[in-house]
N, C-alpha and C positions, 0 to 999 in steps of 0.2 A: 800715154801710155798705149801700147800694143795692141791692149785687149783692151778697150772701154769698157765691154760688160763683164768682163772677168776680171778678180782680188789676181793681184801682184803672188804669184807663187815661190815663199822662199822659204827652202832650203835648209834648218836648219842643225848643224854638227855639233854634236853635244860630244863630252867625254866621258868616262862610264862614270867615273866618282866623282863630276865638277859639281855633285851639291849647289855648292853659291853660283854657278855660273846658268846651270836652270832654273834655278828659283827665280834667277834676274831675268833669263827671258822668257819662261813661263808669265812672271808681270809683265814685260813688255806686252805679252799677247794676250794677257786677259784683256788689258787697257786699249789696245789695241783697233780702231775701226774695221774690223774683221770684211765688209762688205769692200774695204779698198787694198784688203790687203789678207794672207794665209798663208801660216806657219807648219811645216809637217818636219815634224823633229828625227832626226838619226843619232840614235843611239846604239851602242851597243847591247848583245844580244839578250847578256846578265845584269844592265842595269837597273836600278829600281826606283833612281833620283827623278822620275816624272811619270805625272799622273794623267795614264793612259783614258783614262772614263772622261776625265775632264776633259782632256787636248780635241778626244774625238764629240765629246757634244756641243765644241765652238768652231767646230769644218774641219780640222785637223785632224793629221792621221800623227802616229807612233808608224816609227820604219825601225825595222832591226837589223843591224848590218854585223858582222864577225868585227872580231879583235882589230884592232887595226897594227897588231903585231903578227899578225898574221897581209901581212904587205899586199902583198900583188891580190890576193882574193880578197881583199879592204877594197881596192883602189877599182877593180873587175866590175863587183857590186856594184858600190855604187856608181860608176860611167853606164850600167846599164838603168839603175833606178834611175838618176839624173834623167834621161833618154824615156825615159816612159813617163816620168812625172812633169815632162814639160818644162821643169821649170827656170822663171827668170832669171831669180837668184839664188846663187849657191851662198851663206853666210858660215863661216868655219870659226867655230868658239873654241877650238884645241890651242889659241896660242903654234910654237911649234910645228905643233905635229900637221896644222891645217896645209904644209905642203902636201901631202898627200890626200886627203879631199879635194882640195882644189885644181892638184893635178888632173885627179880626174874627172871634175868641173869644166876644164878645156877642153881636155879629150871627151866633153861628153855635146860638148858647143857651145856652152854658160856664158855669158857672154858677160855678166855681173859678177865678182867672184869676191869675197867680203873676209879678209884676215880680220880677227878680230880677238887684239890684248884684254885680256881678262888680270893676269897676275903677272910676277917678276921670277927673281929668284934668290939663295942662299946661297955662300960661300958652305955650310955646313952640310949641305946634300948634295957634294960633289960626285956622287956616283950620276944623280939623275939630273947632275947640270951636264956633265958628257954630254949627254944627251942633246939636251939644251943647248947646247954650245956649238955641237955639229950642225944642226938644220937653220940656228936660231938669222945667220947670212941667206938663206935659202928660204923662209918663210915670205917676203915680199917675192917669187918667180913666177906661181904663178893666181898671185893677186892681182885685182885691176882696182882694190880700193883698200882704205888701211883704215880702222874702226879700231880703237881704246877709250876704256872705262876712266880713263886717267892720265899728265901728262907723265909719272916714271912707268908706267906699263906702255903706256905709248915711242918712251926712247929704248926702252927694254929692246922689246922688239923691231922698231922700224929704226934705230936707230940717230943718233941727233942731229941729220944732215936733213934724212926727213923726215922728222919734229920738227925739225927749226923753217922748213918752206913748207907750213902750213898743211901736208901732205893726210896730216894722221886724222879724223873725224870725233873727238872726243863723245862717247856717248855714255850720259852719267850713270852710274846704277842708284838710279830713281825706286822711288817703295812711295805705295800708299801712306801718305801720311800721316790722316788722320785711320786711318787702322793699327797706326802703330803707338797715336797720340797714349799717354800715361789713362790708367782705366784703373781708376778704386775695385771698382769690382771686380775686373780680371786679379786684380792683385791678392781681392780675399778670396774669391773660388780657386785657387790655384793653392796659393800658401794652404788652404783647406785641405784641397788634396793630396798634398805634400807633409800634410801636418807639421807645420813649418808654423811657431807663434807668432805674432804681429811685429812681439819687443827683437824677434831675430833677424840678425842681421848678413844677410845673403850676396854673396860671393858671385857673378856668373857670369855663363860662358855658353855660347852656339858654335859649333865647328864638328866637322869628322874627326876621330880621332886618326890624324895620320902624321906623320912626322913632322909636316908644313906648320902645323896649328900649334908645337909643343906645348900637349898638353904635359906631360912630365914636368916640368920648370915651372906650370901654372900652381900644379900640386904639389910645387915646395913654395913659391906665393903663402896658399895659402895653411898650410903647414907652417907657415910662419907667423902668418897676420894669423889665426885661431887664437895660439900661444899667449896671444895679449888679449883677444877680444874672446873669451869664453864661446859668448849664446851666440855664436857664428854657424854659418854652412857655407860648402859648397855646389852650387847646380850645377852641373851640365848636361847640354840638353846635346845630341850625335848620336854616330854610329863610329864603325872604323876600325879598319884593322887589326888599331892598337888599344884597342877598347879596354881587352882583357890584361895584358901589360899593365896598362896604369891603374886598372883592379887590383893587382899586385905591387905596386907601390903602394896604394890606400890603405892595404893592408898591413903591408908593414909599416907603415907612419903610424898603425893603431888609433885611425879618423875616417874607419868606418862609419860610423856613425852621427859624420857630421856631412860626408861629400855624400852627394844624390848624382847617381848615375842615370837619368830618365831616359833613354833612349833617344827615340826621332820622334817628330810629333807634325802634325799641317797644322797649327795653333800654336804659333814660335812668337806671335804677336804676343799672344797673351803672358805666354810668361816671361818676358820682360819686365812683367809688373812686378811680379814677385821678389826680382832683384832689387839692391841697392848699391850695386854697382857691377857695370858690366869690366872686365878685364883680359885682353885680348895677345898674348905676347908669343905671335907668328913668328917666324925662322925669314919669315916673308907676302908679299900680298901684290895685289893693284890696289883695289879702291874698295875696300873688304864691305860688304852691302852689309852683315849685320852689326857692322860697326856705324852704320850710316842709322840702319831702326835702332841699335839703342841709345844713338842719338836724339834721335825725334822721339820717345819714351822718355826721355829727362835726364835719363842716367849718365853720374860719373864713370867714364869711361880710362883704362890704364891700357896703352899702345907702346909693344914695343916701337925702341925707333926705327928698325925697319921697316915699319910701314909708313906709307907714300903722304908727308905733312896733308895733301890733298883730301886726306882723310878729318881734317880737324876743322867741323862745323860748328861746332859752340865755342864757347870756352871751358867746356867742362871735361875737355879731352887732354890727358898729360901722357907724355911721351917718355919711355923709359928703357934706361939701356940694360941688355939682354946679359945683364954682370951678376950684381947683386941683390935675391931673394931679397934683404932687409930692405936697399933704397924704395922701392916699389909700395913694402908695406907704409914706409914711414909719411908716403904720398897720399898713399890711398886712408892714412888713418885720420889724416888732417884736414881732408875733403869732403866732409860732409855735407852738401848743397839743395836746395830745392831744385828737384828735377822738373816742372813744370816751367818754375822760370829759363831751366838749362831751356828748351825743347823749344825755346821758341824763334833761338835761329832757324831751327833744321825745317819748321813750319811753314815756313814764308823764304826758303830754297830753291836751287835749282831742280832740287830733286823729287824734286813732283813728279810722280810717276805718267802723270797722265797726261800731262806737258811732255818730258821727254819723247811717249810712247807715239805724240802726235808729229816731233820731230823726228823721229825715226822713220813713219811713214812719207814725212813732207821727203827723205834723203830718198827711201826706196824711189818714190816715183821720182823724183827728179834724174837720177840715175837711168830707170826704164825710158823716161821720156829725152833725156839725151842720148841714150840707142837709139829709142825710133826715128828723134831724127834727123839721124847721121846716115842710118839706113834707107832714109827716103831721100836725101842728097846723093844719095852713091846712087838712085834707083833711076 
């Protein structure tokens, strides 16, 4: 390390609405050895996706920056902050948009610059994809190292040649497995809180109300499901720009008494226990952290086939095309399995948070030590 007496300082760049990504980085931060590495979180000024008090209590900082669409101000501010903070590493979690923060990092003299791919894309979001496709070939330009949450996300952002050469480091979307184990007491607590009876079947989902998550299709799935399964409810955890549209859809379908819009919570791990299945019909994902959490809880999971097959850890994951709602319901109604048995694989898998946090620390130290050794040789 460049200075053995001080922890490695890492600037983590987080998008304004990347709640899932923020959750992943926060989990790693909680688990990592903070005597050896410290994170500072760079987020846009209006962001509410991170817990400032918690970060500061662990020795980190939350640094608010301009929106990236004010690009020159954004990069100028970042360059200044990177220099002042004397960061060892800039770790950008903004996929194609990483080009801007990493360019600022290079101009600031930061030697280790990581571009981290957390997602892919979908043709239905063609407007959003125009910008993604323009920037994607340049995403590697200012990066010294490439990270991804899985193979699909790695190939998407960095290309097949780069991936096949072994130049992409996989950082698994790991979780605190014990925290997400099925807990009967939590099931009773949350069901009581939401006034859900013991015999009610609960279809669940956790995610921001944004086009990618495809809530409209999810509500259509549940509407068909509840017609044949009268004693059922849909539990939706999250917030976002499409929340009001989804509430209108539910009202028009006259199923307001069956759909629970809970909002956001810092105790998502408790809410999985109240569910009987988990549905994720996203237009695209990298490797969804909620999918790992749901499997750790032992839930039967129903994913769109647009989601990477890497996300299947247990045998209780079923993939379905985003076409016919009725086909989803045939699968859902025919697979009510034992959730405790289902959870076994994920609880012994590579998605252990503490193992992955230690792996990330080792990678950071290796990169810094390699840089330090090169500087000694030059000297």
